[in-house]
C-alpha positions in Angstrom: -11.9 -36.6 37.7 -15.2 -38.4 37.6 -16.7 -36.2 40.2 -15.7 -33.0 38.4 -17.1 -34.4 35.1 -20.4 -35.3 36.8 -20.7 -31.7 38.2 -20.9 -30.4 34.6 -23.4 -33.0 33.5 -27.1 -33.4 34.2 -28.9 -36.7 33.3 -32.4 -36.4 31.8 -33.8 -39.9 31.2 -31.1 -41.8 29.3 -29.5 -38.6 27.8 -26.7 -36.7 29.5 -26.6 -32.9 28.9 -23.5 -30.8 29.8 -23.9 -27.1 30.4 -21.2 -25.0 28.8 -20.7 -21.2 29.2 -18.9 -20.0 26.0 -17.6 -16.5 25.5 -16.6 -14.7 22.4 -19.7 -14.7 20.2 -19.1 -11.1 19.1 -15.7 -12.1 17.9 -17.1 -14.5 15.3 -20.5 -15.7 14.0 -19.4 -19.4 14.2 -20.8 -20.1 17.7 -24.1 -18.7 16.6 -24.0 -20.8 13.4 -23.2 -23.9 15.5 -26.3 -23.2 17.7 -28.4 -22.5 14.6 -27.4 -25.8 13.0 -28.3 -27.7 16.2 -24.8 -29.0 16.6 -24.4 -28.2 20.3 -27.7 -29.9 21.0 -26.7 -32.9 18.8 -23.6 -33.3 21.0 -25.6 -33.1 24.2 -24.4 -29.6 25.1 -26.5 -26.9 26.7 -24.4 -23.9 25.6 -24.9 -20.3 26.8 -23.2 -17.7 24.7 -21.9 -14.9 26.9 -21.0 -11.5 25.7 -20.1 -9.9 29.0 -17.6 -11.3 31.5 -17.3 -10.4 35.1 -13.8 -9.0 34.8 -12.5 -5.4 34.6 -11.8 -5.7 30.9 -13.1 -8.0 28.1 -9.5 -8.9 27.1 -9.1 -10.7 30.5 -11.5 -13.6 29.7 -8.7 -16.0 30.8 -9.4 -15.0 34.4 -13.1 -15.9 33.9 -12.0 -19.3 32.5 -10.0 -20.0 35.6 -12.7 -18.8 38.0 -15.3 -21.1 36.3 -17.5 -18.2 35.1 -16.6 -19.4 31.6 -15.9 -23.0 30.4 -14.6 -22.1 26.9 -13.9 -19.2 24.7 -13.8 -18.6 20.9 -11.2 -15.9 20.3 -7.9 -15.1 18.7 -5.1 -17.6 19.2 -2.8 -14.9 20.5 -5.0 -14.7 23.7 -3.6 -18.1 24.5 -0.2 -16.4 24.7 -1.5 -13.5 26.7 -3.0 -15.9 29.2 0.2 -17.9 29.7 2.2 -14.7 30.1 -0.1 -13.5 32.8 -0.1 -16.8 34.8 -3.6 -17.6 33.4 -2.8 -20.5 31.1 -5.3 -21.6 28.5 -4.9 -24.1 25.7 -6.3 -24.1 22.2 -8.2 -27.2 21.1 -9.4 -26.3 17.6 -8.6 -23.8 14.8 -11.4 -22.0 13.2 -9.6 -19.4 11.0 -6.2 -19.8 9.5 -5.9 -16.2 8.2 -6.3 -12.9 10.2 -8.8 -11.2 7.8 -6.4 -8.3 7.4 -5.5 -6.3 4.3 -2.6 -3.9 4.1 -3.5 -1.2 1.6 -1.2 1.4 0.1 -2.1 4.9 -1.2 -2.0 4.9 -4.9 0.0 8.1 -4.9 2.9 6.1 -3.4 2.3 2.6 -4.6 5.2 2.6 -6.9 7.5 3.5 -4.0 6.1 1.0 -1.4 6.1 -2.6 -2.6 7.8 -4.5 0.3 7.9 -4.5 4.0 11.2 -2.7 3.9 9.6 0.2 2.0 7.5 1.0 5.1 10.5 2.8 6.6 9.7 6.4 7.3 6.1 6.1 6.1 2.8 7.2 7.8 0.9 4.0 8.7 -2.7 3.8 10.0 -3.0 0.5 11.8 -5.2 0.9 14.9 -4.1 0.6 18.5 -0.6 -0.6 19.3 -1.9 -3.7 21.1 -4.2 -4.7 18.2 -3.7 -7.5 15.7 -3.5 -5.0 12.8 -0.5 -3.3 14.5 1.1 -6.6 15.4 1.0 -7.8 11.8 2.2 -4.6 10.2 5.2 -4.5 12.6 5.9 -8.1 11.9 5.9 -7.6 8.1 8.4 -4.7 8.7 10.5 -6.8 11.0 10.6 -9.7 8.5 12.0 -7.2 6.0 14.8 -6.3 8.4 13.4 -3.0 9.8 13.9 -2.3 13.5 11.0 -1.4 15.7 9.8 2.2 15.2 10.9 2.4 11.6 7.5 3.8 10.5 5.2 6.3 12.1 1.9 4.9 13.4 -0.9 7.5 12.9 -4.6 7.9 13.6 -4.7 5.2 16.2 -7.8 6.5 18.1 -10.8 4.2 17.7 -13.4 7.0 17.9 -14.1 8.3 14.4 -11.3 6.3 12.9 -12.8 5.6 9.6 -13.6 9.2 8.8 -10.1 10.3 10.1 -8.2 7.7 8.0 -10.2 8.5 4.8 -9.5 12.2 5.4 -5.8 11.5 6.0 -5.7 9.4 2.8 -7.3 12.2 0.8 -5.1 14.8 2.3 -1.9 12.8 1.5 -1.1 12.2 5.1 -1.5 8.5 5.2 0.7 6.1 3.1 -0.3 2.7 4.3 -3.4 1.3 6.0 -3.8 -2.0 7.8 -7.4 -2.9 8.5 -10.2 -5.5 8.4 -13.7 -5.3 7.0 -15.7 -3.2 6.8 -12.9 -0.6 7.0 -11.1 -2.2 4.1 -14.1 -1.8 1.7 -14.7 1.8 2.9 -11.1 2.6 1.9 -11.4 0.9 -1.4 -14.5 2.8 -2.2 -12.4 6.0 -2.3 -10.5 4.7 -5.4 -7.3 5.9 -3.8 -5.8 2.6 -2.5 -4.4 -0.7 -3.8 -3.6 -3.9 -2.0 -0.1 -4.2 -0.7 -0.4 -7.4 1.4 -3.5 -9.7 1.4 -3.9 -11.6 4.7 -7.5 -12.6 4.1 -7.1 -16.3 3.2 -4.6 -19.1 4.0 -2.8 -19.1 0.7 -2.1 -15.4 0.5 -1.2 -15.3 4.2 1.4 -18.1 3.7 2.8 -16.2 0.7 3.3 -13.1 2.9 4.2 -14.5 6.3 5.5 -18.0 5.4 2.8 -19.9 7.4 -0.9 -19.8 8.1 -1.8 -17.4 10.9 -4.0 -19.0 13.6 -6.7 -16.5 14.3 -10.1 -17.5 15.8 -9.9 -20.7 17.8 -11.5 -22.6 20.6 -9.7 -22.6 23.9 -10.1 -23.8 27.5 -8.0 -24.1 30.6 -5.6 -27.1 31.0 -7.6 -28.0 34.1 -10.9 -28.1 32.2 -9.3 -30.5 29.7 -8.2 -32.7 32.6 -11.5 -32.6 34.5 -13.9 -32.6 31.5 -12.3 -34.3 28.5 -15.7 -35.6 27.3 -17.2 -32.1 27.3 -14.2 -30.8 25.4 -14.5 -33.6 22.8 -18.2 -32.9 22.3 -17.6 -29.2 22.0 -14.9 -29.8 19.4 -17.2 -32.3 17.6 -19.9 -29.6 17.4 -17.5 -27.1 15.9 -16.1 -29.6 13.4 -19.7 -30.3 12.2 -20.2 -26.6 11.8 -17.0 -26.0 9.9 -17.8 -28.9 7.6 -21.1 -27.1 6.8 -19.5 -23.7 6.4 -16.9 -25.2 4.0 -19.5 -26.7 1.8 -22.3 -24.2 1.6 -22.8 -20.7 0.1 -22.7 -17.5 2.0 -26.5 -17.2 1.8 -27.1 -20.7 3.0 -24.8 -20.1 6.0 -26.5 -16.8 6.8 -29.9 -18.5 6.6 -28.9 -20.9 9.3 -28.0 -18.2 11.8 -30.6 -17.7 14.6 -32.8 -14.6 14.2 -31.5 -13.4 17.5 -28.0 -13.0 16.0 -29.2 -10.1 13.9 -31.2 -8.3 16.7 -30.0 -4.7 17.0 -27.8 -4.9 14.0 -27.9 -3.6 10.4 -28.7 -6.9 8.8 -27.3 -6.0 5.3 -24.1 -4.8 6.8 -23.8 -7.9 9.0 -24.4 -10.2 6.1 -21.7 -8.4 4.1 -19.4 -8.8 7.0 -20.0 -12.5 7.4 -19.5 -13.0 3.6 -16.2 -11.2 3.8 -15.0 -13.4 6.7 -15.5 -16.7 4.9 -12.2 -16.8 3.0 -10.3 -16.8 6.3 -12.1 -19.9 7.6 -10.0 -23.0 8.0 -10.9 -25.5 5.3 -10.9 -29.2 6.0 -8.0 -29.2 8.6 -8.7 -27.6 11.9 -5.4 -28.6 13.6 -2.6 -26.3 14.8 1.0 -26.7 13.5 4.2 -25.8 15.3 5.2 -23.5 12.5 1.9 -21.5 12.5 2.0 -21.2 16.3 5.6 -20.1 16.2 4.6 -17.4 13.7 2.1 -15.9 16.2 4.8 -15.9 18.9 7.3 -14.2 16.6 4.7 -11.6 15.6 3.7 -10.9 19.2 7.4 -10.6 20.2 8.0 -8.1 17.4 5.2 -5.8 18.5 5.4 -2.4 20.1 2.8 -2.7 22.8 1.8 0.6 24.4 1.5 1.6 28.1 -2.3 1.2 28.4 -3.7 -1.4 30.7 -4.5 -3.6 27.8 -1.1 -3.0 26.2 0.7 -3.9 29.3 -1.4 -7.1 29.8 -0.7 -8.2 26.3 2.8 -6.9 26.2 4.0 -9.4 28.8 3.7 -12.0 26.1 6.3 -10.0 24.2 9.0 -10.9 26.8 7.7 -14.4 27.8 9.2 -17.7 26.9 6.8 -20.2 25.5 6.8 -24.0 25.0 5.0 -24.2 21.7 3.7 -27.7 22.3 2.0 -26.6 25.6 -0.1 -23.9 23.9 -2.4 -26.3 22.0 -3.5 -29.9 21.6 -4.8 -31.5 18.4 -6.0 -34.6 20.3 -9.7 -33.7 20.3 -9.9 -32.2 16.8 -8.0 -35.2 15.2 -10.5 -37.5 16.8 -13.4 -35.4 15.6 -12.0 -35.1 12.0 -11.6 -38.8 11.8 -15.0 -39.8 13.1 -17.3 -37.1 11.7 -18.3 -37.3 8.0 
């Protein structure tokens, strides 16, 4: 174990620096904020944020974790399930978001008819691709209400031109329910034709709808990386705990001001700032641990989903039939230590 740890660590004078390749920066601004705050450096980590992985598809980052191309990833917790189900096991070590940033909207013309998950029966629902989180959650809400799979019609699932198509469908009376994240949610609200049916943008409202928080963005690594480099994992978790403490205690503008200038390169800054602000309510606040109930919720949702026959759908869909040991999917060891020691 010592030899493996040393291979990750370079000593410069009296200070040891560990190199870490971290994927998922496009999934969340939090790694960039961590860099901007100097928290990686404070923990003796030389972190490279990687957008591209050397795999056929970006949803297969688990293979890059096992090959050593990546050391850690920030991504949705459900990717832990996908990894295990495809014999590429990974383990979550810290929770960053405890709500999925999703809003289920209902067309005002039918809002008096659609008030519960059971009322989705026979309706036209725009929810994105069948392997996406939006679809998974909509189906789970219907399932919790007792509806069998396929009880509603999923429409307008193509990603190209989706916003325009869904807004047109809404105006034409061809879409009843819409499940989306920002900025799509705001675009739909601006039509004046929708109301909120289910709010999954913060922990409290998510618990009221689903019965538990929904682990969304998290930090995960392979079990072997934990075994070989526990000190690196601890320092990585320490850095993110420091960042979350900052995020939980500062305004949106103060958070944005700490992001590196490089984060906004090639982006519409105003739109990106609005997106960041909209994500803040979904951030875990004060407690970055996983609970068995929340993890079981994700498993139940995945196993209620109608994954399609695309390559990505089949890769993810294997989790729909897999059996999971809940306790093996995460560890709170590192985050509990960080939460207790960092003020």
